[in-house]
C-alpha positions as CSV (number, residue, x, y, z in Angstrom):
1,M,-25.2,-106.8,-29.5
2,S,-25.8,-103.6,-27.6
3,T,-23.1,-101.1,-26.7
4,R,-23.3,-99.0,-23.5
5,C,-22.4,-95.4,-23.6
6,Y,-20.6,-94.2,-20.5
7,P,-20.5,-90.5,-19.8
8,R,-17.1,-89.0,-20.4
9,P,-15.5,-87.6,-17.2
10,R,-15.5,-83.8,-17.1
11,D,-12.2,-81.9,-17.4
12,R,-11.1,-81.0,-13.9
13,A,-7.8,-79.2,-14.7
14,G,-8.7,-75.9,-13.1
15,N,-10.2,-77.1,-9.9
16,V,-6.9,-77.3,-8.0
17,T,-6.1,-73.7,-9.0
18,V,-9.4,-72.4,-7.7
19,L,-9.1,-74.3,-4.4
20,A,-5.5,-73.1,-4.0
21,A,-6.5,-69.5,-4.5
22,L,-9.3,-69.7,-1.9
23,L,-7.0,-71.4,0.6
24,M,-4.3,-68.8,0.0
25,V,-6.7,-66.1,1.2
26,V,-7.5,-68.1,4.3
27,F,-3.9,-68.7,5.1
28,M,-3.0,-65.1,4.5
29,A,-5.7,-64.0,6.9
30,A,-4.4,-66.5,9.5
31,V,-0.9,-65.2,9.1
32,A,-2.1,-61.5,9.5
33,F,-4.0,-62.4,12.6
34,S,-1.1,-64.2,14.2
35,V,1.2,-61.3,13.4
36,D,-1.3,-58.9,15.1
37,L,-1.5,-61.2,18.1
38,G,2.3,-61.3,18.3
39,Y,2.5,-57.5,18.2
40,L,-0.1,-57.2,21.0
41,S,1.8,-59.8,23.1
42,N,5.0,-57.9,22.5
43,G,3.3,-54.7,23.5
44,M,2.0,-56.2,26.8
45,A,5.5,-57.6,27.5
46,E,7.1,-54.2,26.9
47,L,4.5,-52.5,29.1
48,Q,5.2,-55.1,31.9
49,R,9.0,-54.5,31.5
50,T,8.4,-50.7,31.8
51,A,6.3,-51.1,34.9
52,D,8.9,-53.4,36.5
53,A,11.8,-51.0,35.7
54,A,9.8,-48.1,37.2
55,A,8.9,-50.0,40.3
56,L,12.6,-51.1,40.8
57,A,13.8,-47.6,40.4
58,A,11.2,-46.3,42.9
59,A,11.9,-49.1,45.4
60,E,15.6,-48.2,45.3
61,D,14.7,-44.8,46.6
62,L,13.0,-46.3,49.7
63,V,16.2,-47.6,51.1
64,Y,17.0,-45.6,54.2
65,R,20.5,-44.0,53.9
66,G,20.5,-42.1,57.2
67,T,22.7,-42.5,60.2
68,P,22.0,-45.8,62.0
69,G,20.1,-45.2,65.3
70,T,18.4,-42.0,64.1
71,P,14.6,-41.9,63.5
72,V,13.6,-43.0,60.0
73,N,11.9,-40.3,57.9
74,L,11.0,-41.5,54.4
75,T,8.9,-38.5,53.4
76,T,11.3,-37.1,50.9
77,N,12.3,-40.6,49.8
78,I,8.6,-41.4,48.9
79,A,8.3,-38.2,46.8
80,Q,11.5,-39.0,45.0
81,A,10.4,-42.6,44.5
82,Q,7.3,-41.4,42.7
83,V,9.3,-39.0,40.5
84,D,11.8,-41.7,39.6
85,A,9.1,-44.1,38.7
86,V,7.6,-41.7,36.2
87,T,11.1,-40.8,34.8
88,Y,12.1,-44.5,34.3
89,A,8.7,-45.3,32.7
90,A,9.2,-42.5,30.2
91,R,12.7,-43.9,29.3
92,N,11.2,-47.3,28.3
93,Y,9.4,-47.4,25.0
94,V,6.3,-49.4,24.6
95,C,5.6,-50.0,20.9
96,S,7.7,-47.1,19.8
97,S,6.3,-44.5,22.2
98,S,7.1,-43.9,25.9
99,P,4.2,-44.2,28.3
100,T,3.3,-41.6,30.9
101,L,2.3,-42.4,34.4
102,G,-0.3,-40.5,36.4
103,S,-0.1,-39.8,40.1
104,S,-2.4,-42.7,40.8
105,D,-0.3,-45.2,38.8
106,V,2.5,-45.2,41.3
107,V,1.5,-46.5,44.8
108,V,4.0,-46.7,47.6
109,G,3.2,-48.8,50.7
110,H,4.3,-51.5,53.2
111,I,4.0,-55.2,52.6
112,A,4.6,-57.3,55.8
113,D,5.7,-60.4,53.9
114,P,6.8,-59.7,50.4
115,R,7.2,-63.4,49.6
116,Q,3.5,-64.0,50.1
117,P,1.6,-63.8,46.7
118,G,-1.3,-61.5,46.8
119,A,-0.3,-59.7,49.9
120,T,-2.0,-56.4,50.5
121,M,-0.3,-53.1,51.0
122,D,-0.6,-51.1,54.2
123,F,-0.4,-47.3,54.1
124,A,-0.5,-46.5,57.9
125,N,3.1,-45.8,58.7
126,S,5.0,-44.1,55.9
127,N,8.4,-44.8,57.7
128,Q,7.9,-48.5,57.1
129,F,7.2,-48.3,53.4
130,N,9.0,-51.0,51.5
131,A,7.0,-51.7,48.3
132,V,6.1,-49.9,45.1
133,Q,3.3,-50.8,42.7
134,V,3.4,-49.3,39.2
135,T,0.4,-49.6,36.9
136,G,0.9,-48.8,33.2
137,N,-1.9,-48.7,30.6
138,R,-2.2,-48.3,26.9
139,N,-5.7,-47.7,25.8
140,A,-7.7,-45.0,24.0
141,T,-7.7,-42.7,27.0
142,E,-4.2,-43.4,28.5
143,N,-1.1,-43.4,26.3
144,G,-3.0,-44.2,23.2
145,K,-3.9,-47.6,21.7
146,I,-1.2,-49.9,20.5
147,P,-1.1,-49.2,16.7
148,Y,-1.5,-52.1,14.3
C-alpha cells in the first residue's frame, strides 16, 4: 500500500494585512485628490460669484436717473460703474483673499437682446450702454494661484 504525500498549504495569515496596507495608500491618495478637486471647484464658484456681484453692482450704475425727457449722458455713470465693479470684487473673497480687477477686466457695452445667449456687445453709442462683463482670474500672474 502506498501513501501519497500532499504538500501542506502555506500559512497565509499576513496576506490580508499587506493587501489592506497597500489599498489604504491608494484610498488615501484618492481622498486627497478629491479634496483638492473640491477646493478648486469651490474656488471657481467663489470667483464666479465675485464676478457676478461686481457686474451687478456696475450694472446698477448704468440706470439713468436724470430728468425724463432730457438727453441721456452716461459718461459719469460708466466711470462709476467700473469703479464699483472693482470695489465689489475686492469685497468678495476667493479662497481667503480678495481678487483685484484690472481696467481690462470690466467691460461696459450695449447688448441689443440680453435674452439671447452669446450676444455680442456693441460699443458705438455710450448712452445706450446696458451691460457689464466682468472677468476675474486667479493664476500665477493675476491674483496668485489658488493655494492647496
